[in-house]
N, C-alpha and C positions, 0 to 999 in steps of 0.2 A: 403462476409458475410457468404457464405456457409462453410468456414473453421473455423468460430468462434466457440469457446467452449461454450456450452449453460449454464453451471452451475457456479454460483458465487463462489462455493467452489474450483473452478479451476482458480480463478483470484485473484490477489493481487495488490492493488493500492500502488505504491511505491513513496515516496516523499523525502526520506532522504538517510540514510547511506546504505540501501539495494540496491540502484540503481547501475547500471554498473559503474565501475570506482571508487566507493566510498569504504570506509573502511570496511564495513560489507557485501559487495556484495557476499563474499565467502559463506554466509549463504544460498544463493539460486543459485549460479553460476553453480553448477553441475546438476541442474534440467533442463531437456529439456523443451523447450517452445518458446514463442515469446513475443516480447515487442511491445506495442502500445503507442503512445502519448495520453494524455488525460487531462481533467480539472475537478476539483471539486470545490465546494464552501466551503470556510472555512477560518480559520485564523491560523497563525503560533503563537506558544507560547513557552516560555522557562519555563519548570517546571520539577521538579524531576531530573532524570538522565540527561535529555536533557539540563537543565540549567547548570549542572556541566561539560558537555562535548561539549558545543557550538553546540548542535544538536537540533534545534527547533522541537517541536512536532506540530501536526496539530489537531485542533478541528473543526469538521464539523459544518457549520453554513450556512444555506440557504440564509441568508441575507448579508453575507460577499461576498467579491470579489472572482474571480476565481483564482485558484492556478494550475499551470502546474504540472502534475504528469506523471508517467509512469504506464502502466498496464502490469503486467506479467501474461501471461496465460500459465498454465502447467497442464497436466493431472496428474502429480506427486504431486502437491501441497497438496491434501487431506492427503497424507501419512506423510507430514512434518508439518502440523499445530501444533501438540503438541510441537514439537521441537522449532518452530518459536515463539509460545506463550511463552515458557520458556525463549527464548532468549530476547524477548521484555520486559518481566518482568511485575511487578505490576504497572508501570507508564503508561502503554498502555493497551488498550483493543481492541480486534479484533471484528469489527462489519461490517455488510453489509451496502453498500452504492451504490449510482448510480454515474457512472463516464461517462462523455461525451468523446467520441472518434471519429475519422474519420469514424468509422463503425456504429456510432449511440450511444445511451445510453446503457450502459452495467451494470449489477449487478456485484459487486465485493466486496471482503473484504478489509478492511483497518485497520491499527493499529492507533487508535485515542489516542491522549494524554489524560490522565485523569485529567489534570489541567484545 
């Protein structure tokens, strides 16, 4: 835990196309950092851009089931939030959330579907 990055501004919860091996991973692949497995509570939905491209969005919901996610930690993320916000567009909003990881509960940002 001593190596953990303390700020949510340096963490991104990834559940879709930004993940390693997926079609939009190049948006963050050049950033230095590490990946952790995690879970959050929410539900997948198809709305907006996601519905047109078979890429479900995620809506946080404390009463819903757990969804497996990845947490990307990078000291470089704060410099890239404006670019990532533009990439995600109007169908998603970046908000803070809590993600369960093997290192405990961590604060992180996630792009939540607006639907």
